[in-house]
PLY file of the C-alpha trace (Angstrom):
ply
format ascii 1.0
element vertex 98
property float x
property float y
property float z
element edge 97
property int vertex1
property int vertex2
end_header
0.00 0.00 0.00
1.18 3.52 -0.72
-0.06 7.05 -0.19
-0.77 9.65 -2.86
-0.56 13.25 -1.67
-1.81 16.04 -3.92
-1.40 19.73 -3.11
-3.82 22.10 -4.84
-4.10 25.87 -4.59
-7.28 27.67 -5.65
-8.43 31.16 -6.40
-10.38 32.14 -3.28
-13.62 32.62 -5.21
-13.32 29.06 -6.58
-13.06 27.29 -3.22
-16.85 26.80 -2.80
-17.08 25.22 -6.28
-14.18 22.89 -5.50
-15.68 21.83 -2.16
-19.11 21.27 -3.68
-17.64 19.13 -6.44
-15.46 17.18 -4.02
-18.51 16.47 -1.86
-20.32 15.06 -4.90
-17.46 12.77 -6.02
-15.66 11.74 -2.82
-17.59 8.48 -2.37
-16.98 7.53 -6.01
-13.25 8.19 -5.63
-13.17 6.22 -2.40
-14.97 3.34 -4.14
-12.44 3.13 -6.96
-10.82 -0.30 -7.11
-7.75 -0.37 -4.89
-8.56 2.82 -2.98
-8.47 2.19 0.77
-8.64 5.70 2.22
-9.37 9.28 1.20
-9.06 12.53 3.12
-9.16 16.21 2.24
-7.22 18.80 4.25
-7.16 22.60 4.18
-4.07 24.55 5.18
-4.57 26.44 8.43
-2.65 29.57 7.44
-3.51 29.74 3.72
-7.14 28.74 3.21
-6.61 28.54 -0.56
-4.35 25.47 -0.24
-5.81 21.97 0.00
-4.31 18.50 0.14
-5.80 15.13 -0.67
-4.39 11.99 0.89
-5.40 8.71 -0.66
-4.17 5.21 0.10
-3.89 2.73 -2.76
-3.25 -0.99 -2.76
-0.97 -0.84 -5.81
0.45 1.70 -8.22
-1.61 0.02 -10.95
-4.78 0.80 -8.98
-3.88 4.49 -8.90
-2.97 4.47 -12.58
-6.25 2.75 -13.47
-8.12 5.42 -11.51
-6.13 8.17 -13.26
-7.19 6.68 -16.62
-10.85 6.42 -15.60
-13.76 8.56 -16.79
-14.29 9.62 -13.17
-10.78 11.04 -12.81
-10.99 12.72 -16.22
-14.21 14.48 -15.23
-12.99 15.44 -11.74
-9.63 16.72 -12.95
-11.11 18.62 -15.91
-13.41 20.49 -13.53
-10.87 21.01 -10.76
-7.88 22.21 -12.78
-9.85 25.21 -14.07
-10.09 26.47 -10.48
-6.35 26.48 -9.66
-4.28 29.59 -9.00
-1.00 27.63 -9.03
0.35 24.41 -10.49
-0.67 21.36 -8.42
1.97 19.13 -6.88
1.74 15.41 -6.23
3.78 12.80 -4.41
3.53 9.03 -4.18
5.06 7.85 -0.92
5.38 4.56 0.93
3.95 4.60 4.43
6.68 3.37 6.76
5.10 3.86 10.18
1.56 4.48 11.36
0.54 4.85 14.99
-3.16 4.98 15.79
0 1
1 2
2 3
3 4
4 5
5 6
6 7
7 8
8 9
9 10
10 11
11 12
12 13
13 14
14 15
15 16
16 17
17 18
18 19
19 20
20 21
21 22
22 23
23 24
24 25
25 26
26 27
27 28
28 29
29 30
30 31
31 32
32 33
33 34
34 35
35 36
36 37
37 38
38 39
39 40
40 41
41 42
42 43
43 44
44 45
45 46
46 47
47 48
48 49
49 50
50 51
51 52
52 53
53 54
54 55
55 56
56 57
57 58
58 59
59 60
60 61
61 62
62 63
63 64
64 65
65 66
66 67
67 68
68 69
69 70
70 71
71 72
72 73
73 74
74 75
75 76
76 77
77 78
78 79
79 80
80 81
81 82
82 83
83 84
84 85
85 86
86 87
87 88
88 89
89 90
90 91
91 92
92 93
93 94
94 95
95 96
96 97
């Protein structure tokens, strides 16, 4: 299992549209084959910056999601709202304490 972290920065006036869209698609993203976890975070000091954390069983699962109609629709909508280039990382989780 690995974690995908995506940092997105939005024009302030576009934040409500992003949040509304995320609310409408979050269960579909979470239900994608291989997805085990999904969270959305908002930066405390810069409210225009958001992060998604998603856990995937395999890299192929993430790639299959990224090639899906769902991702295409979500990304096409979301990228129009950005005020900066998004950043993404795929990382291996080494330690988790709960």
